[in-house]
C-alpha positions as CSV (number, residue, x, y, z in Angstrom):
1,M,0.0,0.0,0.0
2,K,1.3,3.4,-1.0
3,P,-1.0,6.1,0.5
4,Q,-1.5,9.4,-1.2
5,A,-2.5,12.6,0.7
6,R,-5.6,14.3,-0.5
7,E,-5.0,17.9,-1.7
8,D,-8.3,18.9,-3.5
9,G,-10.9,20.8,-1.5
10,L,-8.6,21.6,1.3
11,V,-7.4,24.9,2.8
12,V,-4.0,24.3,4.6
13,Q,-2.4,26.6,7.0
14,E,1.1,25.7,8.3
15,L,2.0,26.8,11.8
16,E,5.2,26.2,13.7
17,D,4.4,22.9,15.3
18,E,1.1,21.9,13.7
19,T,-0.9,22.2,10.5
20,L,-4.5,23.3,10.3
21,V,-6.6,21.8,7.5
22,Y,-10.1,22.9,6.6
23,D,-12.0,20.4,4.4
24,L,-14.3,22.4,2.2
25,L,-16.2,19.3,1.1
26,N,-17.0,17.9,4.5
27,H,-17.0,21.2,6.5
28,K,-14.5,19.9,9.0
29,A,-11.4,21.4,10.5
30,H,-8.5,19.3,11.4
31,C,-5.4,20.0,13.4
32,L,-2.4,17.8,12.7
33,N,0.5,17.7,15.2
34,R,4.1,17.6,13.9
35,A,4.2,13.8,13.5
36,A,0.9,13.5,11.7
37,R,1.8,16.5,9.5
38,A,5.1,14.8,8.6
39,V,3.3,11.5,7.6
40,W,0.7,13.4,5.6
41,R,3.3,15.4,3.7
42,L,5.3,12.2,3.0
43,C,2.2,10.4,1.5
44,D,2.9,11.0,-2.2
45,G,1.7,7.7,-3.5
46,T,5.2,6.4,-4.1
47,R,6.2,5.2,-0.6
48,D,5.0,2.2,1.4
49,E,4.7,2.1,5.2
50,A,8.3,1.0,5.7
51,A,9.7,3.9,3.6
52,L,7.4,6.3,5.4
53,A,8.7,5.0,8.7
54,R,12.3,5.5,7.7
55,L,11.7,9.1,6.5
56,L,9.6,9.9,9.6
57,A,12.3,8.6,11.9
58,K,14.8,11.0,10.2
59,E,12.4,13.9,10.3
60,L,11.4,13.5,13.9
61,A,14.8,12.2,15.1
62,G,13.0,9.6,17.1
63,D,12.0,5.9,17.2
64,A,9.3,6.1,14.5
65,D,8.5,2.7,13.1
66,E,5.7,1.2,10.9
67,D,3.3,1.1,13.9
68,V,3.6,4.9,14.3
69,V,3.0,5.3,10.6
70,R,0.0,3.0,10.7
71,L,-1.4,5.1,13.6
72,A,-1.0,8.3,11.7
73,L,-2.5,6.8,8.5
74,G,-5.5,5.6,10.5
75,D,-6.1,9.1,11.9
76,L,-5.6,10.6,8.4
77,E,-8.0,8.1,6.9
78,R,-10.7,8.8,9.5
79,A,-10.2,12.6,8.8
80,R,-10.6,11.8,5.0
81,L,-7.2,13.4,4.3
82,L,-6.1,10.5,2.1
83,R,-7.1,10.1,-1.5
84,E,-8.3,6.5,-1.1
85,P,-9.2,4.4,1.9
86,L,-6.5,2.2,3.4
87,R,-6.7,-1.5,2.8
88,A,-7.7,-3.6,5.8
89,G,-4.7,-4.3,7.9
90,P,-3.4,-4.4,11.4
91,R,-4.7,-1.5,13.5
92,V,-2.4,0.0,16.0
93,S,-3.5,1.1,19.5
94,R,-2.3,4.5,20.7
95,R,-2.2,3.1,24.2
96,R,0.1,0.2,23.2
97,L,2.5,2.5,21.4
98,I,2.7,4.8,24.4
99,Q,3.5,1.8,26.6
100,R,6.1,0.6,24.2
101,L,7.7,3.9,23.2
102,G,7.0,6.0,26.2
103,Q,7.8,9.6,25.7
104,S,10.6,9.0,23.2
105,I,8.5,10.3,20.3
106,A,5.4,12.5,20.0
107,L,2.8,10.2,18.5
108,P,0.8,11.4,15.5
109,L,-2.4,13.1,16.4
110,V,-5.2,14.5,14.2
111,V,-7.9,16.4,16.1
112,S,-11.1,17.2,14.1
113,I,-14.2,19.3,14.6
114,V,-17.2,19.9,12.5
115,S,-17.5,23.5,11.4
116,P,-20.9,25.1,11.0
117,T,-22.1,26.4,7.7
118,A,-22.5,30.2,7.4
119,A,-26.2,30.0,8.1
120,Q,-25.6,27.9,11.2
121,A,-22.9,30.3,12.4
122,A,-25.1,33.4,12.2
123,T,-25.6,35.1,15.5
124,C,-28.5,37.2,16.5
125,T,-27.8,40.9,16.7
126,V,-31.1,41.7,18.5
127,P,-30.9,41.6,22.3
128,Q,-34.4,40.4,22.9
129,P,-37.0,38.3,21.2
130,I,-38.4,39.9,18.0
131,S,-42.0,40.0,16.7
132,P,-42.9,37.5,13.9
133,S,-43.8,40.5,11.7
134,L,-40.2,41.8,11.8
135,C,-39.0,38.3,11.0
136,N,-41.5,38.0,8.1
137,A,-40.2,41.3,6.7
138,G,-36.8,39.7,6.1
139,S,-34.8,41.9,8.3
140,A,-31.2,40.8,8.0
141,G,-30.5,41.5,11.7
142,A,-33.3,39.2,12.8
143,I,-32.1,36.0,11.1
144,G,-31.3,33.4,13.6
145,C,-32.9,35.4,16.4
146,C,-35.6,34.1,18.8
147,C,-39.1,35.2,17.9
148,T,-41.7,36.1,20.6
149,N,-43.4,32.8,19.6
150,H,-40.3,30.9,20.7
151,K,-39.2,29.9,17.2
152,I,-36.1,30.8,15.2
153,C,-36.3,33.6,12.5
154,L,-35.4,32.1,9.1
155,S,-33.7,33.9,6.3
156,G,-35.4,35.4,3.3
157,G,-38.5,36.5,5.2
158,R,-39.7,32.9,5.6
159,G,-40.9,33.6,9.1
160,C,-40.4,32.1,12.5
161,A,-40.1,28.3,12.5
162,G,-38.0,25.4,13.5
163,A,-36.9,24.3,16.9
164,A,-37.9,26.2,19.9
165,C,-35.4,28.8,21.2
């Protein structure tokens, strides 16, 4: 297996010790620590796990082996940051790697969160519940606000509806 990092539909921001990746297709944000970033960057479709492990050990100056690479690849696959799913193979336990390697190497870690769409992220600018008539008028400042009938003001003058607020 020669994994390849996905590049399309991603916005990538490199920081000193981590990389932030926003997935435009799945509306998820991912934070890759230094080890996960190194594996992801090395996944060019030409290297197998053994080659990735050798390069990772050089880059991190640590005891990286194929188990560390498998752990990173599993995290990257779950985050949908690889072009194709991995073939079924031995999964590695983060706990077992910590027990075996101790603190000799920072294990790869990918932390992901779901990001809201623009409509979901809208915040109400009105300090108190609004009248349904103001909501029905399509007032931009009312969108997402709580109406006096305890519903949410929808965009485009569609009125107060949805879950109770």
